[in-house]
C-alpha positions as CSV (number, residue, x, y, z in Angstrom):
1,M,20.6,5.4,27.8
2,G,19.7,9.0,28.0
3,P,16.6,10.6,28.6
4,S,13.7,10.8,25.6
5,K,13.2,13.5,23.7
6,V,9.7,12.3,22.4
7,L,8.0,10.9,25.7
8,S,8.4,12.1,29.3
9,G,6.3,9.8,31.2
10,L,3.4,7.4,31.8
11,A,-0.1,8.7,33.3
12,F,-1.9,5.7,34.9
13,T,-5.6,6.8,34.8
14,G,-6.6,4.3,37.4
15,R,-8.9,2.0,35.1
16,R,-7.8,-1.5,35.4
17,A,-9.0,-5.1,35.3
18,R,-6.9,-8.4,36.2
19,Y,-7.8,-11.9,35.2
20,T,-7.2,-15.2,36.4
21,S,-4.4,-16.5,39.6
22,A,-1.8,-17.2,37.3
23,D,1.5,-15.0,36.0
24,T,3.5,-14.9,32.9
25,W,1.1,-13.3,30.1
26,Y,2.7,-12.1,27.2
27,P,-0.6,-11.5,24.6
28,S,0.0,-12.3,21.0
29,W,-2.6,-11.1,18.9
30,A,-4.1,-13.6,16.2
31,S,-5.2,-13.1,12.5
32,D,-8.6,-14.8,13.9
33,D,-8.8,-11.4,15.7
34,K,-8.3,-12.9,19.4
35,M,-5.0,-13.1,21.8
36,Y,-3.0,-16.3,22.6
37,S,-0.9,-16.5,25.8
38,P,1.1,-18.3,27.8
39,W,0.8,-18.7,31.7
40,T,2.0,-20.7,34.2
41,D,2.1,-21.1,38.4
42,G,-1.5,-20.8,39.1
43,S,-4.9,-21.7,37.8
44,V,-6.9,-20.7,34.9
45,G,-10.9,-22.0,35.4
46,P,-10.2,-25.7,36.0
47,W,-6.8,-25.6,34.7
48,S,-3.3,-25.5,37.0
49,S,0.1,-25.3,36.0
50,D,3.4,-25.7,38.3
51,S,6.6,-25.0,36.1
52,H,8.6,-26.9,39.1
53,G,10.3,-30.2,39.3
54,R,10.9,-32.8,36.9
55,L,6.7,-32.6,36.1
56,A,7.1,-29.0,35.3
57,M,3.9,-27.7,33.0
58,T,3.1,-24.7,31.8
59,G,-0.4,-23.3,30.1
60,R,-2.1,-21.8,27.4
61,A,-4.8,-19.2,27.0
62,R,-7.0,-18.1,24.4
63,I,-8.3,-14.7,25.1
64,I,-11.5,-13.0,23.9
65,G,-12.5,-9.1,23.2
66,S,-11.4,-5.9,22.1
67,D,-12.4,-4.2,25.6
68,P,-9.4,-4.9,28.3
69,L,-12.1,-4.4,31.0
70,S,-14.3,-7.1,29.6
71,L,-12.3,-9.9,28.1
72,V,-12.9,-13.8,28.2
73,V,-9.8,-15.9,29.3
74,E,-10.3,-19.3,27.9
75,P,-7.7,-21.9,29.4
76,L,-6.3,-24.2,26.4
77,G,-4.8,-26.7,28.7
78,T,-1.0,-27.6,29.9
79,L,1.6,-29.0,28.7
80,M,4.2,-31.4,30.9
81,A,8.0,-31.0,30.0
82,D,10.9,-32.1,31.5
83,P,13.4,-29.4,33.0
84,S,16.1,-31.7,33.6
85,P,19.2,-31.1,33.9
86,Y,17.8,-27.9,35.2
87,E,15.0,-27.3,37.9
88,H,12.5,-25.6,36.3
89,R,10.7,-24.7,33.0
90,Y,8.8,-21.8,32.0
91,P,7.1,-20.4,29.1
92,G,9.5,-17.7,27.0
93,G,8.3,-16.5,23.3
94,S,4.8,-17.0,22.1
95,L,3.6,-15.8,18.7
96,V,0.9,-16.6,16.6
97,Y,1.5,-15.9,12.7
98,E,-0.4,-17.0,9.8
99,G,-2.6,-19.5,12.2
100,I,0.4,-20.9,13.7
101,W,1.8,-20.9,17.1
102,Y,5.0,-21.0,18.5
103,Y,5.5,-21.5,21.7
104,S,9.2,-21.9,23.4
105,T,10.2,-22.7,27.1
106,Y,13.2,-21.4,29.1
107,C,14.7,-23.4,32.3
108,L,15.9,-22.1,35.5
109,D,18.6,-23.5,37.5
110,E,18.1,-23.3,41.6
111,P,21.6,-24.2,43.6
112,G,21.2,-22.7,47.0
113,G,17.4,-21.5,45.7
114,Q,18.7,-18.6,43.8
115,N,16.9,-19.1,40.3
116,I,19.7,-19.3,37.9
117,L,18.4,-17.7,34.4
118,G,18.7,-20.8,32.0
119,P,18.9,-21.6,28.5
120,L,15.9,-21.2,25.6
121,V,15.1,-24.8,24.9
122,G,13.3,-24.6,21.8
123,F,9.8,-23.8,20.2
124,H,6.7,-26.3,20.4
125,I,4.1,-26.0,17.4
126,S,0.7,-25.8,16.9
127,T,-1.1,-25.4,13.6
128,D,-4.9,-25.8,15.4
129,A,-5.2,-22.9,18.3
130,G,-3.2,-24.8,20.7
131,A,-5.2,-28.1,20.4
132,T,-2.3,-30.3,19.8
133,W,1.3,-30.1,19.9
134,K,4.4,-31.1,18.2
135,E,7.5,-30.9,20.6
136,P,10.5,-29.5,19.7
137,P,13.9,-31.4,18.5
138,T,15.9,-29.8,21.1
139,V,15.9,-30.5,25.0
140,P,17.7,-28.4,28.0
141,A,21.0,-30.2,27.9
142,E,21.2,-29.3,24.3
143,P,19.2,-26.0,23.7
144,L,18.4,-24.1,20.5
145,F,21.2,-21.4,21.0
146,G,23.6,-23.9,22.6
147,E,23.6,-21.9,25.8
148,S,23.8,-23.0,29.1
149,A,23.7,-21.7,33.1
150,K,26.0,-25.2,33.7
151,Y,29.5,-25.0,34.7
152,G,29.9,-20.9,34.3
153,G,27.9,-21.0,31.1
154,V,26.4,-18.0,29.7
155,V,23.2,-17.1,28.8
156,R,22.1,-13.9,26.6
157,F,18.9,-15.2,25.9
158,G,17.2,-15.8,29.2
159,A,13.0,-15.4,29.2
160,P,13.1,-14.4,25.6
161,H,9.8,-12.8,24.4
162,F,8.9,-12.1,20.4
163,V,8.5,-8.2,19.8
164,D,5.1,-7.7,19.7
165,F,4.4,-5.9,15.8
166,G,0.4,-6.0,16.0
167,K,-2.4,-8.3,14.8
168,N,-0.7,-11.2,12.8
169,M,2.8,-9.4,12.8
170,E,1.5,-6.8,10.8
171,H,4.1,-4.4,11.5
172,S,6.7,-6.1,10.8
173,P,9.5,-4.2,8.8
174,D,10.8,-7.3,7.1
175,G,8.8,-10.3,7.4
176,Y,11.2,-11.6,10.4
177,A,9.6,-12.0,14.0
178,Y,12.2,-10.4,16.5
179,L,13.2,-12.1,19.6
180,V,14.5,-9.9,23.1
181,G,16.0,-12.0,25.8
182,H,18.2,-10.8,29.1
183,G,21.4,-12.0,30.2
184,T,25.1,-11.0,30.1
185,T,28.1,-11.8,28.8
186,R,30.4,-12.2,31.5
187,P,31.0,-16.0,32.3
188,L,31.0,-15.8,36.1
189,R,27.9,-13.6,36.5
190,R,25.1,-15.3,36.8
191,R,21.7,-14.1,36.7
192,T,17.9,-14.8,37.5
193,W,15.0,-14.9,35.8
194,I,14.5,-11.1,37.0
195,S,17.8,-9.5,36.6
196,G,20.9,-9.4,33.8
197,D,23.0,-7.4,32.7
198,A,21.9,-6.8,28.9
199,I,19.5,-7.0,26.7
200,F,20.0,-9.2,23.2
201,L,18.1,-9.3,20.0
202,A,17.9,-12.1,17.4
203,R,15.5,-12.5,14.5
204,V,14.0,-15.9,12.4
205,Q,11.4,-16.3,9.7
206,P,8.7,-17.4,11.0
207,D,8.3,-20.9,9.4
208,P,7.6,-24.0,11.3
209,E,10.3,-25.6,9.3
210,L,12.7,-23.0,10.7
211,V,12.8,-21.7,14.1
212,N,13.9,-24.9,15.4
213,L,17.1,-25.0,13.4
214,A,19.8,-22.9,15.2
215,S,21.2,-22.2,11.6
216,S,18.0,-20.0,10.7
217,W,18.7,-17.7,13.7
218,E,20.4,-14.6,13.6
219,F,21.5,-11.9,16.2
220,F,22.3,-8.9,16.6
221,I,26.3,-8.2,16.8
222,G,26.7,-4.4,16.8
223,F,26.9,-2.0,13.9
224,D,28.8,-0.9,10.7
225,E,31.1,2.2,10.9
226,D,28.1,3.6,8.6
227,A,25.5,2.9,11.9
228,S,24.1,0.1,10.2
229,P,23.1,-3.2,11.9
230,R,25.2,-6.1,11.6
231,W,23.6,-9.4,11.6
232,G,25.5,-12.8,12.5
233,V,24.8,-16.5,13.5
234,D,27.1,-17.4,16.4
235,V,25.2,-16.5,19.8
236,Q,28.2,-16.0,21.4
237,A,28.8,-12.6,19.0
238,A,25.8,-11.5,20.2
239,Q,26.0,-7.4,21.4
240,P,23.4,-5.9,23.9
241,I,21.2,-3.3,22.4
242,V,20.7,-2.0,26.6
243,R,23.2,-2.7,29.2
244,W,23.1,-1.6,32.7
245,D,24.6,-4.4,34.8
246,G,23.0,-6.0,37.6
247,H,19.4,-3.7,36.7
248,A,18.3,-5.5,32.8
249,G,16.1,-7.9,33.6
250,N,13.0,-9.6,32.3
251,V,12.1,-7.5,28.6
252,A,9.5,-7.2,26.3
253,V,8.8,-4.8,23.1
254,T,5.8,-3.5,21.4
255,W,5.4,-1.3,18.3
256,F,3.5,1.7,18.8
257,P,2.3,2.4,15.2
258,G,1.3,6.5,16.1
259,L,4.1,7.1,17.8
260,R,6.7,5.3,15.2
261,R,7.9,4.3,18.3
262,F,9.2,0.8,20.2
263,I,8.6,0.9,23.7
264,M,10.4,-1.6,25.7
265,S,9.6,-2.7,29.6
266,I,12.4,-4.0,31.7
267,T,12.3,-5.0,34.7
268,D,15.0,-4.5,37.5
269,G,14.5,-7.6,39.8
270,G,17.2,-7.4,42.4
271,A,17.0,-10.7,44.5
272,A,13.4,-11.1,43.8
273,I,12.4,-11.6,46.6
274,G,11.1,-7.9,47.5
275,P,9.7,-4.7,45.9
276,M,10.9,-4.6,41.9
277,S,11.6,-1.7,39.9
278,S,10.9,-1.6,36.3
279,Y,11.6,1.0,33.6
280,I,10.2,2.1,30.0
281,L,12.4,3.2,27.2
282,E,11.8,4.0,23.3
283,A,14.0,3.5,20.2
284,S,13.1,4.4,16.6
285,C,14.7,1.3,16.2
286,L,15.0,-2.3,17.4
287,E,18.8,-1.9,17.8
288,G,18.9,1.6,19.3
289,P,19.6,4.1,20.6
290,W,17.0,3.3,23.2
291,H,16.1,6.2,25.4
292,L,14.4,6.3,29.1
293,V,10.6,7.3,29.3
294,T,10.6,6.8,32.8
295,Y,11.8,4.6,36.2
296,L,9.0,3.1,38.0
297,R,10.2,2.5,41.4
298,H,8.6,-0.3,43.3
299,F,6.1,-0.6,40.4
300,G,3.5,-3.4,42.1
301,T,5.0,-2.9,44.6
302,Q,6.5,-6.6,43.2
303,G,5.4,-5.9,39.2
304,Y,6.9,-8.1,37.0
305,F,6.3,-9.2,33.2
306,L,5.3,-6.3,31.8
307,N,4.6,-5.8,28.6
308,F,1.9,-4.0,26.4
309,P,-0.4,-5.7,24.1
310,S,-0.7,-4.5,20.8
311,R,-4.0,-4.8,20.5
312,F,-5.0,-2.0,23.5
313,I,-2.8,0.5,22.0
314,S,-4.8,3.9,20.5
315,S,-4.7,4.6,17.2
316,D,-2.0,7.5,17.9
317,G,-0.2,5.5,20.5
318,S,-1.3,7.9,23.6
319,V,-3.0,5.3,25.5
320,A,-2.5,1.8,26.3
321,W,-2.6,-0.9,28.9
322,L,-0.1,-2.2,30.3
323,C,0.1,-6.0,31.4
324,Y,2.1,-7.9,34.1
325,S,1.8,-9.6,37.1
326,A,2.4,-8.6,40.6
327,N,3.5,-9.8,44.6
328,C,4.7,-13.4,43.8
329,A,6.4,-13.5,47.0
330,N,3.3,-12.5,48.8
331,R,5.5,-10.9,52.2
332,Y,9.0,-9.2,52.5
333,D,10.0,-7.9,55.4
334,G,7.2,-9.2,57.7
335,A,4.6,-7.7,55.7
336,D,2.3,-8.0,52.6
337,L,3.4,-6.7,49.7
338,A,1.0,-3.7,48.9
339,E,-0.9,-3.5,45.5
340,D,0.9,-0.4,44.3
341,P,-0.8,0.8,41.7
342,P,-4.4,-1.0,43.2
343,G,-5.3,-3.8,41.2
344,S,-1.6,-5.5,41.5
345,C,-1.8,-9.3,42.0
346,Y,-1.0,-12.4,41.2
347,A,-2.8,-12.2,37.9
348,M,-2.9,-11.0,34.5
349,C,-3.0,-7.6,35.7
350,L,-3.9,-4.8,32.8
351,Q,-3.7,-0.9,33.7
352,E,-4.5,2.0,31.5
353,V,-2.0,4.2,31.0
354,H,-1.5,7.7,28.9
355,L,1.9,8.0,27.2
356,L,3.1,11.5,27.7
357,K,4.8,13.7,25.2
358,A,8.3,15.3,25.9
359,E,7.6,19.7,25.5
360,V,10.0,20.4,22.7
């Protein structure tokens, strides 16, 4: 993971906005020109959700508008889903494609309050913009990919998110929906919702008859001798597209058409109780190689769930808006966590950034 020869960093302009009192915002730009996103552990209008315990629930919202400074966020209710045998159940990969909303959840375990990363359970499906939902056939004890955080099990696709290919997935190179997640390959290496050893990649045809069938999914398993990516159906054979032991946590990827580059954001979350750092990578192919654009030390100062919504990217790719939440721990080492950059708080936060081109 060497330095990028294309981009040299991000410049924050100071233009910013924030909405709601909840986190876990990953907007998906639908064909109706609206965005749809999960959220949880807070409130949006009169609706509130809490992803902890047997009565865990997650929220959904519609985001209306093209100006990040004047959006309307409409709550679309919550859905209760039991995390047993785990302690918590959170929103994962969310995608709206051809009018169908695919919304996954993943679990966390909590032995000794450690928030151990659990598996992707499966996908709830809505064909009416989130008014009604069909539950997945899978459950936390028998999840979609068969991964488990119990008994020393390995989770590769924790806290997964769909690659953002633009409006109605218009820039997917092959019609597949791609999913990134973070985790580890080492059985005794337990990771959290915000920390991991590596980033993994999977793909599926976005079809309500296929997304909840394990046999429909393919996983990146490495490269052929001619550097062509290889795909397989065994999640245990999945190989990282990025690896940095102990520092490869929660991840999201967006395609920037004007740059002809994928931009990846990863949070290096540590113990998840104090300041967090994040970093930005770029690549011309999802499988890599990935190159470092910038490392944002103590961004937020506890910033997490970073992503770049495709709707807010300029045509040449030089300007975008970073979406994230911050400071969920409120205090650290006896002091309040600072809003750094200003506007960083427990909400859907948006910051305008310029992507700086590297000098040739």
